[in-house]
A tleap script that builds the chain and sets N, CA, C and O, in Angstrom:
source leaprc.protein.ff14SB
mol = sequence {
  NMET HIE ALA PHE ASP ILE LEU ALA GLU ALA
  LYS MET ARG GLN TRP GLU LYS GLU LYS LYS
  ASP GLY VAL THR LYS PRO SER ALA ASN ARG
  PRO ALA LEU SER VAL GLU SER GLY ASP SER
  LEU GLU LYS GLN LEU PHE ALA ASP ILE LYS
  ARG LEU ILE ARG ARG SER ARG GLN GLU PRO
  PRO GLN ALA GLY ARG GLU THR LEU LYS GLU
  ALA GLU ARG VAL GLN VAL GLN LEU SER ALA
  ARG LEU GLU LYS ALA GLY ALA TYR HIE LEU
  SER ARG TYR VAL ALA ASP ARG ILE ARG ALA
  LEU ARG GLU GLY GLN ASP CGLU
}
set mol.1.N position { 0.454 -1.049 -0.164 }
set mol.1.CA position { -0.045 -0.196 -0.052 }
set mol.1.C position { 0.273 0.989 0.260 }
set mol.1.O position { 0.982 0.997 1.266 }
set mol.2.N position { 0.026 2.181 -0.233 }
set mol.2.CA position { 0.842 3.696 -1.136 }
set mol.2.C position { 1.148 4.377 0.121 }
set mol.2.O position { 0.381 4.117 1.048 }
set mol.3.N position { 2.363 5.413 0.414 }
set mol.3.CA position { 2.650 5.966 1.513 }
set mol.3.C position { 0.872 6.888 1.797 }
set mol.3.O position { 0.545 6.848 2.983 }
set mol.4.N position { 0.219 7.354 1.208 }
set mol.4.CA position { -0.832 8.143 0.861 }
set mol.4.C position { -2.062 7.654 1.039 }
set mol.4.O position { -3.028 8.292 1.458 }
set mol.5.N position { -2.037 6.478 0.712 }
set mol.5.CA position { -3.406 5.878 0.555 }
set mol.5.C position { -3.308 5.273 2.360 }
set mol.5.O position { -4.283 5.393 3.102 }
set mol.6.N position { -2.022 4.662 2.820 }
set mol.6.CA position { -2.720 4.436 4.220 }
set mol.6.C position { -2.645 5.900 4.643 }
set mol.6.O position { -2.582 5.458 5.790 }
set mol.7.N position { -2.600 6.996 4.782 }
set mol.7.CA position { -3.064 8.434 5.763 }
set mol.7.C position { -4.216 8.511 4.919 }
set mol.7.O position { -5.289 8.645 5.506 }
set mol.8.N position { -4.229 8.449 3.545 }
set mol.8.CA position { -6.184 8.269 3.160 }
set mol.8.C position { -7.337 7.398 4.627 }
set mol.8.O position { -8.397 7.661 5.194 }
set mol.9.N position { -6.061 6.074 4.686 }
set mol.9.CA position { -7.384 5.199 5.050 }
set mol.9.C position { -7.242 6.023 6.555 }
set mol.9.O position { -8.104 6.760 7.031 }
set mol.10.N position { -5.847 5.673 7.197 }
set mol.10.CA position { -5.739 6.499 8.901 }
set mol.10.C position { -6.643 7.845 9.187 }
set mol.10.O position { -6.683 8.260 10.345 }
set mol.11.N position { -6.999 8.183 8.680 }
set mol.11.CA position { -7.966 9.981 8.517 }
set mol.11.C position { -9.473 9.360 7.921 }
set mol.11.O position { -10.452 9.910 8.427 }
set mol.12.N position { -9.653 8.700 7.300 }
set mol.12.CA position { -10.928 8.319 7.107 }
set mol.12.C position { -11.126 7.754 8.348 }
set mol.12.O position { -11.785 8.421 9.146 }
set mol.13.N position { -10.692 6.638 8.708 }
set mol.13.CA position { -11.409 5.760 10.547 }
set mol.13.C position { -10.684 6.630 11.394 }
set mol.13.O position { -10.283 6.022 12.386 }
set mol.14.N position { -10.301 8.057 11.374 }
set mol.14.CA position { -10.432 9.753 12.444 }
set mol.14.C position { -11.927 10.258 12.121 }
set mol.14.O position { -12.860 10.669 12.811 }
set mol.15.N position { -11.746 10.068 10.954 }
set mol.15.CA position { -13.195 10.789 10.866 }
set mol.15.C position { -14.755 10.054 10.960 }
set mol.15.O position { -15.855 10.498 11.290 }
set mol.16.N position { -14.292 8.742 10.513 }
set mol.16.CA position { -15.777 8.066 10.915 }
set mol.16.C position { -15.495 7.809 12.460 }
set mol.16.O position { -16.485 7.167 12.809 }
set mol.17.N position { -14.815 7.939 13.379 }
set mol.17.CA position { -14.478 7.497 14.590 }
set mol.17.C position { -15.302 8.934 15.448 }
set mol.17.O position { -16.116 8.811 16.364 }
set mol.18.N position { -14.946 9.912 15.006 }
set mol.18.CA position { -15.407 11.278 15.145 }
set mol.18.C position { -16.996 11.496 15.443 }
set mol.18.O position { -17.548 11.856 16.482 }
set mol.19.N position { -17.747 11.018 13.678 }
set mol.19.CA position { -18.693 11.022 13.387 }
set mol.19.C position { -19.221 10.138 14.374 }
set mol.19.O position { -20.231 10.555 14.940 }
set mol.20.N position { -18.729 8.861 14.771 }
set mol.20.CA position { -19.595 7.621 15.517 }
set mol.20.C position { -19.240 8.415 17.089 }
set mol.20.O position { -19.607 7.919 18.154 }
set mol.21.N position { -18.698 9.331 17.020 }
set mol.21.CA position { -18.739 10.239 18.813 }
set mol.21.C position { -19.405 11.455 18.857 }
set mol.21.O position { -19.663 12.087 19.882 }
set mol.22.N position { -19.791 11.896 17.234 }
set mol.22.CA position { -20.317 12.867 17.710 }
set mol.22.C position { -19.639 14.263 17.754 }
set mol.22.O position { -20.175 15.371 17.780 }
set mol.23.N position { -18.256 13.911 17.756 }
set mol.23.CA position { -17.413 15.291 17.505 }
set mol.23.C position { -17.548 16.158 16.406 }
set mol.23.O position { -17.619 17.386 16.450 }
set mol.24.N position { -17.583 15.296 15.235 }
set mol.24.CA position { -17.496 16.048 13.882 }
set mol.24.C position { -19.162 15.550 13.584 }
set mol.24.O position { -19.568 14.562 14.195 }
set mol.25.N position { -20.070 16.262 12.648 }
set mol.25.CA position { -20.883 16.687 11.933 }
set mol.25.C position { -20.951 16.410 10.367 }
set mol.25.O position { -20.302 17.075 9.559 }
set mol.26.N position { -21.881 15.265 9.984 }
set mol.26.CA position { -21.513 15.650 8.132 }
set mol.26.C position { -22.030 17.216 7.851 }
set mol.26.O position { -22.992 17.690 8.454 }
set mol.27.N position { -21.368 17.847 6.992 }
set mol.27.CA position { -21.476 18.648 6.769 }
set mol.27.C position { -21.858 18.834 5.177 }
set mol.27.O position { -20.929 18.360 4.523 }
set mol.28.N position { -22.917 19.365 4.296 }
set mol.28.CA position { -23.494 19.161 3.382 }
set mol.28.C position { -22.991 20.224 2.140 }
set mol.28.O position { -23.016 20.261 0.910 }
set mol.29.N position { -22.580 20.951 3.131 }
set mol.29.CA position { -22.354 22.726 2.430 }
set mol.29.C position { -20.339 22.167 1.669 }
set mol.29.O position { -19.721 22.631 0.711 }
set mol.30.N position { -20.020 21.250 2.493 }
set mol.30.CA position { -18.240 20.700 1.854 }
set mol.30.C position { -18.206 20.986 0.494 }
set mol.30.O position { -19.330 20.793 0.032 }
set mol.31.N position { -17.062 21.533 -0.745 }
set mol.31.CA position { -17.050 21.671 -1.900 }
set mol.31.C position { -16.837 19.867 -1.817 }
set mol.31.O position { -16.172 19.260 -0.978 }
set mol.32.N position { -17.328 19.505 -2.532 }
set mol.32.CA position { -16.989 17.487 -3.333 }
set mol.32.C position { -15.053 17.733 -4.371 }
set mol.32.O position { -15.066 18.583 -5.261 }
set mol.33.N position { -14.139 17.222 -4.202 }
set mol.33.CA position { -13.584 17.305 -5.003 }
set mol.33.C position { -13.126 15.983 -5.814 }
set mol.33.O position { -12.409 15.058 -5.433 }
set mol.34.N position { -13.754 16.183 -7.023 }
set mol.34.CA position { -13.786 14.956 -7.889 }
set mol.34.C position { -11.977 14.861 -8.508 }
set mol.34.O position { -11.513 15.880 -9.018 }
set mol.35.N position { -11.331 13.933 -8.427 }
set mol.35.CA position { -10.454 13.528 -9.314 }
set mol.35.C position { -10.913 12.484 -9.955 }
set mol.35.O position { -11.644 11.616 -9.477 }
set mol.36.N position { -10.352 12.562 -11.429 }
set mol.36.CA position { -11.196 11.771 -12.489 }
set mol.36.C position { -9.923 10.256 -11.811 }
set mol.36.O position { -10.531 9.249 -11.449 }
set mol.37.N position { -8.842 10.214 -11.728 }
set mol.37.CA position { -8.195 9.229 -11.889 }
set mol.37.C position { -7.898 8.357 -10.545 }
set mol.37.O position { -6.962 7.574 -10.377 }
set mol.38.N position { -9.440 8.858 -9.190 }
set mol.38.CA position { -9.242 8.402 -8.300 }
set mol.38.C position { -8.046 8.559 -6.984 }
set mol.38.O position { -8.102 8.077 -5.852 }
set mol.39.N position { -7.310 9.149 -7.416 }
set mol.39.CA position { -6.049 8.936 -6.621 }
set mol.39.C position { -6.199 10.146 -5.577 }
set mol.39.O position { -7.308 10.676 -5.512 }
set mol.40.N position { -5.086 10.660 -4.693 }
set mol.40.CA position { -5.837 11.265 -3.786 }
set mol.40.C position { -4.620 12.844 -4.192 }
set mol.40.O position { -3.466 12.596 -4.538 }
set mol.41.N position { -5.038 14.130 -4.092 }
set mol.41.CA position { -4.288 15.408 -4.427 }
set mol.41.C position { -2.616 14.649 -4.164 }
set mol.41.O position { -2.068 13.993 -5.050 }
set mol.42.N position { -2.287 14.781 -3.444 }
set mol.42.CA position { -1.052 14.544 -2.518 }
set mol.42.C position { -0.129 13.659 -3.345 }
set mol.42.O position { 1.078 13.798 -3.543 }
set mol.43.N position { -1.008 12.664 -3.809 }
set mol.43.CA position { -0.366 11.518 -4.313 }
set mol.43.C position { -0.011 12.201 -6.190 }
set mol.43.O position { 1.098 12.246 -6.721 }
set mol.44.N position { -0.880 12.487 -6.594 }
set mol.44.CA position { -1.476 13.406 -8.122 }
set mol.44.C position { 0.336 14.367 -7.628 }
set mol.44.O position { 1.427 14.205 -8.174 }
set mol.45.N position { -0.021 15.303 -6.443 }
set mol.45.CA position { 1.244 16.229 -6.424 }
set mol.45.C position { 2.559 15.439 -6.420 }
set mol.45.O position { 3.460 15.837 -7.158 }
set mol.46.N position { 2.705 14.608 -5.835 }
set mol.46.CA position { 3.798 13.944 -6.188 }
set mol.46.C position { 4.474 13.270 -6.728 }
set mol.46.O position { 5.573 12.807 -6.423 }
set mol.47.N position { 3.424 13.088 -8.192 }
set mol.47.CA position { 4.198 12.300 -9.186 }
set mol.47.C position { 3.860 13.486 -10.438 }
set mol.47.O position { 4.250 13.357 -11.599 }
set mol.48.N position { 2.953 14.793 -9.861 }
set mol.48.CA position { 3.512 15.537 -10.569 }
set mol.48.C position { 5.684 15.649 -10.667 }
set mol.48.O position { 6.578 15.782 -11.503 }
set mol.49.N position { 5.488 15.472 -9.140 }
set mol.49.CA position { 7.072 16.807 -8.935 }
set mol.49.C position { 7.847 15.670 -9.617 }
set mol.49.O position { 8.633 16.316 -10.310 }
set mol.50.N position { 8.110 14.372 -9.846 }
set mol.50.CA position { 8.546 13.123 -9.860 }
set mol.50.C position { 9.020 12.985 -11.431 }
set mol.50.O position { 10.058 12.657 -12.005 }
set mol.51.N position { 7.073 13.615 -11.997 }
set mol.51.CA position { 7.290 13.353 -13.632 }
set mol.51.C position { 8.408 15.207 -13.484 }
set mol.51.O position { 9.386 15.259 -14.230 }
set mol.52.N position { 8.246 15.972 -12.928 }
set mol.52.CA position { 8.552 18.018 -13.759 }
set mol.52.C position { 10.140 16.966 -13.077 }
set mol.52.O position { 10.398 16.421 -14.150 }
set mol.53.N position { 10.994 16.528 -12.307 }
set mol.53.CA position { 12.273 16.139 -12.473 }
set mol.53.C position { 12.938 15.672 -12.810 }
set mol.53.O position { 14.094 15.957 -12.497 }
set mol.54.N position { 12.630 14.542 -13.756 }
set mol.54.CA position { 12.694 13.474 -14.712 }
set mol.54.C position { 12.512 14.834 -16.499 }
set mol.54.O position { 13.262 15.480 -17.232 }
set mol.55.N position { 11.177 14.581 -16.356 }
set mol.55.CA position { 11.448 15.784 -17.814 }
set mol.55.C position { 12.961 17.045 -16.957 }
set mol.55.O position { 14.005 16.840 -17.577 }
set mol.56.N position { 13.132 17.946 -16.005 }
set mol.56.CA position { 14.392 18.280 -16.289 }
set mol.56.C position { 15.689 17.831 -17.292 }
set mol.56.O position { 16.588 18.461 -17.848 }
set mol.57.N position { 15.302 16.419 -17.222 }
set mol.57.CA position { 17.111 16.118 -17.211 }
set mol.57.C position { 17.555 15.940 -18.796 }
set mol.57.O position { 18.596 15.755 -19.427 }
set mol.58.N position { 15.720 16.154 -19.143 }
set mol.58.CA position { 15.858 15.770 -20.686 }
set mol.58.C position { 15.991 16.941 -21.766 }
set mol.58.O position { 16.398 16.926 -22.928 }
set mol.59.N position { 15.424 18.110 -20.829 }
set mol.59.CA position { 15.036 19.806 -21.453 }
set mol.59.C position { 17.359 20.157 -21.669 }
set mol.59.O position { 18.388 19.591 -21.302 }
set mol.60.N position { 16.983 21.360 -22.440 }
set mol.60.CA position { 18.347 22.441 -22.230 }
set mol.60.C position { 18.502 22.524 -20.744 }
set mol.60.O position { 17.899 22.095 -19.761 }
set mol.61.N position { 19.654 23.319 -21.008 }
set mol.61.CA position { 19.774 24.565 -19.103 }
set mol.61.C position { 18.711 24.347 -18.604 }
set mol.61.O position { 18.123 23.474 -17.965 }
set mol.62.N position { 18.483 25.910 -19.272 }
set mol.62.CA position { 17.177 26.902 -18.749 }
set mol.62.C position { 16.156 27.041 -18.941 }
set mol.62.O position { 15.443 28.015 -18.700 }
set mol.63.N position { 15.774 25.452 -19.713 }
set mol.63.CA position { 14.646 25.171 -19.722 }
set mol.63.C position { 14.626 23.827 -18.456 }
set mol.63.O position { 13.551 23.668 -17.878 }
set mol.64.N position { 15.883 22.845 -18.037 }
set mol.64.CA position { 15.403 22.066 -17.512 }
set mol.64.C position { 15.689 22.595 -15.615 }
set mol.64.O position { 15.771 21.893 -14.608 }
set mol.65.N position { 15.793 24.489 -15.844 }
set mol.65.CA position { 16.295 24.704 -14.216 }
set mol.65.C position { 14.519 25.893 -13.862 }
set mol.65.O position { 14.009 26.379 -12.852 }
set mol.66.N position { 14.169 25.877 -15.362 }
set mol.66.CA position { 12.874 26.172 -15.052 }
set mol.66.C position { 11.729 25.597 -14.361 }
set mol.66.O position { 11.063 26.069 -13.439 }
set mol.67.N position { 11.574 23.954 -15.278 }
set mol.67.CA position { 11.215 22.923 -14.534 }
set mol.67.C position { 11.370 22.927 -13.419 }
set mol.67.O position { 10.413 23.215 -12.701 }
set mol.68.N position { 12.637 22.609 -12.849 }
set mol.68.CA position { 12.956 22.143 -11.421 }
set mol.68.C position { 12.338 23.432 -10.659 }
set mol.68.O position { 11.834 23.143 -9.574 }
set mol.69.N position { 12.290 24.584 -10.962 }
set mol.69.CA position { 11.287 25.496 -9.880 }
set mol.69.C position { 9.954 25.097 -10.126 }
set mol.69.O position { 9.245 25.316 -9.144 }
set mol.70.N position { 9.393 24.622 -11.021 }
set mol.70.CA position { 7.858 24.510 -10.731 }
set mol.70.C position { 7.659 22.866 -10.213 }
set mol.70.O position { 6.527 22.385 -10.232 }
set mol.71.N position { 8.933 21.980 -9.714 }
set mol.71.CA position { 8.590 20.724 -9.208 }
set mol.71.C position { 9.136 21.437 -7.684 }
set mol.71.O position { 8.874 20.602 -6.818 }
set mol.72.N position { 9.804 22.684 -7.036 }
set mol.72.CA position { 10.019 23.283 -6.038 }
set mol.72.C position { 8.632 23.956 -6.001 }
set mol.72.O position { 8.207 24.051 -4.849 }
set mol.73.N position { 7.836 24.433 -6.922 }
set mol.73.CA position { 6.687 25.055 -5.823 }
set mol.73.C position { 5.916 23.983 -5.335 }
set mol.73.O position { 5.369 23.929 -4.234 }
set mol.74.N position { 5.903 22.652 -6.729 }
set mol.74.CA position { 4.630 22.068 -6.530 }
set mol.74.C position { 5.501 21.454 -4.805 }
set mol.74.O position { 4.756 21.399 -3.827 }
set mol.75.N position { 6.697 21.134 -4.654 }
set mol.75.CA position { 6.742 20.832 -3.363 }
set mol.75.C position { 6.226 21.150 -2.083 }
set mol.75.O position { 5.771 20.590 -1.086 }
set mol.76.N position { 6.521 22.434 -2.579 }
set mol.76.CA position { 6.523 23.173 -1.139 }
set mol.76.C position { 4.958 23.073 -1.393 }
set mol.76.O position { 4.630 22.680 -0.274 }
set mol.77.N position { 3.735 23.165 -2.128 }
set mol.77.CA position { 2.513 22.668 -1.644 }
set mol.77.C position { 1.537 21.408 -1.078 }
set mol.77.O position { 0.414 21.263 -0.595 }
set mol.78.N position { 2.918 20.450 -1.525 }
set mol.78.CA position { 2.557 19.097 -1.197 }
set mol.78.C position { 3.219 18.683 0.412 }
set mol.78.O position { 2.651 17.770 1.011 }
set mol.79.N position { 4.453 19.391 1.098 }
set mol.79.CA position { 4.826 19.637 2.294 }
set mol.79.C position { 3.808 20.095 2.774 }
set mol.79.O position { 3.155 19.137 3.189 }
set mol.80.N position { 3.105 21.349 3.025 }
set mol.80.CA position { 2.117 21.743 3.211 }
set mol.80.C position { 1.037 21.140 3.098 }
set mol.80.O position { 0.244 21.331 4.019 }
set mol.81.N position { 0.732 20.495 2.315 }
set mol.81.CA position { -0.419 20.002 2.884 }
set mol.81.C position { -0.612 18.724 3.800 }
set mol.81.O position { -1.603 18.335 4.417 }
set mol.82.N position { 0.920 18.095 3.661 }
set mol.82.CA position { 0.389 16.977 3.611 }
set mol.82.C position { 1.006 17.222 5.853 }
set mol.82.O position { 0.856 16.293 6.647 }
set mol.83.N position { 1.544 18.458 6.224 }
set mol.83.CA position { 2.421 18.989 6.887 }
set mol.83.C position { 0.588 19.386 7.975 }
set mol.83.O position { 0.135 18.851 8.986 }
set mol.84.N position { 0.133 20.359 7.220 }
set mol.84.CA position { -1.461 20.623 7.929 }
set mol.84.C position { -2.220 19.358 8.064 }
set mol.84.O position { -2.420 19.138 9.259 }
set mol.85.N position { -2.588 18.682 7.497 }
set mol.85.CA position { -2.779 16.950 8.259 }
set mol.85.C position { -1.875 16.486 9.029 }
set mol.85.O position { -1.765 15.313 9.385 }
set mol.86.N position { -1.212 17.360 9.309 }
set mol.86.CA position { -0.254 16.406 10.582 }
set mol.86.C position { 0.164 14.912 10.931 }
set mol.86.O position { 0.249 14.073 11.828 }
set mol.87.N position { 0.427 15.259 9.163 }
set mol.87.CA position { 1.748 13.665 8.571 }
set mol.87.C position { 2.880 14.087 8.144 }
set mol.87.O position { 3.116 13.947 6.944 }
set mol.88.N position { 4.232 14.935 9.325 }
set mol.88.CA position { 5.073 15.870 9.789 }
set mol.88.C position { 6.187 13.820 9.172 }
set mol.88.O position { 6.776 13.790 8.091 }
set mol.89.N position { 6.178 12.962 9.806 }
set mol.89.CA position { 6.616 11.445 8.991 }
set mol.89.C position { 6.396 11.488 7.877 }
set mol.89.O position { 7.338 11.694 7.111 }
set mol.90.N position { 5.477 11.366 7.522 }
set mol.90.CA position { 5.216 11.099 5.748 }
set mol.90.C position { 6.257 12.618 4.831 }
set mol.90.O position { 7.025 12.482 3.879 }
set mol.91.N position { 5.963 13.674 5.416 }
set mol.91.CA position { 6.396 14.817 5.035 }
set mol.91.C position { 7.527 14.306 4.505 }
set mol.91.O position { 7.804 13.726 3.455 }
set mol.92.N position { 8.226 14.715 5.641 }
set mol.92.CA position { 9.996 13.625 5.831 }
set mol.92.C position { 10.511 12.796 4.790 }
set mol.92.O position { 11.533 12.963 4.125 }
set mol.93.N position { 9.421 11.616 4.721 }
set mol.93.CA position { 9.879 10.520 3.818 }
set mol.93.C position { 9.852 10.993 2.471 }
set mol.93.O position { 10.789 10.594 1.781 }
set mol.94.N position { 8.945 11.808 1.871 }
set mol.94.CA position { 8.685 12.289 0.586 }
set mol.94.C position { 9.450 13.531 0.149 }
set mol.94.O position { 9.397 13.792 -1.053 }
set mol.95.N position { 10.235 14.430 1.033 }
set mol.95.CA position { 10.880 15.046 1.070 }
set mol.95.C position { 12.778 14.229 0.637 }
set mol.95.O position { 13.626 14.482 -0.219 }
set mol.96.N position { 12.695 13.394 1.588 }
set mol.96.CA position { 13.776 12.728 1.644 }
set mol.96.C position { 13.908 11.701 -0.001 }
set mol.96.O position { 14.876 11.570 -0.750 }
set mol.97.N position { 12.725 11.213 -0.076 }
set mol.97.CA position { 12.678 10.459 -2.257 }
set mol.97.C position { 12.262 11.443 -2.381 }
set mol.97.O position { 11.192 11.173 -1.834 }
set mol.98.N position { 12.091 13.101 -2.818 }
set mol.98.CA position { 11.993 13.711 -4.030 }
set mol.98.C position { 13.454 14.038 -4.002 }
set mol.98.O position { 13.865 14.501 -5.066 }
set mol.99.N position { 14.428 13.899 -2.949 }
set mol.99.CA position { 15.344 14.103 -2.507 }
set mol.99.C position { 16.701 13.666 -3.242 }
set mol.99.O position { 17.541 14.326 -3.854 }
set mol.100.N position { 16.564 11.921 -2.867 }
set mol.100.CA position { 16.785 11.046 -3.853 }
set mol.100.C position { 17.185 11.325 -5.357 }
set mol.100.O position { 18.244 11.423 -5.978 }
set mol.101.N position { 15.487 11.427 -5.724 }
set mol.101.CA position { 14.902 11.598 -7.010 }
set mol.101.C position { 15.826 12.725 -8.060 }
set mol.101.O position { 16.375 12.434 -9.123 }
set mol.102.N position { 15.784 14.235 -7.295 }
set mol.102.CA position { 17.162 14.551 -7.640 }
set mol.102.C position { 18.511 14.913 -7.949 }
set mol.102.O position { 19.131 15.771 -8.576 }
set mol.103.N position { 18.767 13.564 -7.014 }
set mol.103.CA position { 20.980 13.667 -7.036 }
set mol.103.C position { 20.481 11.837 -7.880 }
set mol.103.O position { 21.402 11.033 -8.023 }
set mol.104.N position { 19.639 11.599 -8.145 }
set mol.104.CA position { 19.519 10.713 -9.181 }
set mol.104.C position { 19.772 9.339 -9.171 }
set mol.104.O position { 20.281 8.535 -9.953 }
set mol.105.N position { 19.117 9.291 -7.716 }
set mol.105.CA position { 19.334 7.907 -7.161 }
set mol.105.C position { 17.839 6.894 -6.660 }
set mol.105.O position { 17.741 5.867 -5.987 }
set mol.106.N position { 17.012 7.605 -7.231 }
set mol.106.CA position { 16.169 6.553 -7.036 }
set mol.106.C position { 15.014 7.126 -7.981 }
set mol.106.O position { 14.375 8.175 -7.907 }
set mol.107.N position { 14.966 5.977 -8.976 }
set mol.107.CA position { 14.357 5.669 -10.388 }
set mol.107.C position { 13.334 5.276 -10.804 }
set mol.107.O position { 13.172 5.141 -12.017 }
savepdb mol mol.pdb
quit
């Protein structure tokens, strides 16, 4: 099971427990987010980062630097989402995986 799937499962169980205990109430006002692939947004962001890093290696130097900057922006967004969700260890793990990918160690 992928780390993001584990996180999603844990969050869902926590929400169900809070709902059962009356801590959380279902809200009809929450906007529904539809993801065509069925993957979590975090998982999609991580895939985008990997794709951008790999693409940067195939581009000319200037374009490659711009692509890496885009990957950094997406990484900041992903880290913020994970840390906001309290997934500090997962955020650290993802950062380590991305660092290894940038260094060419994780293909």
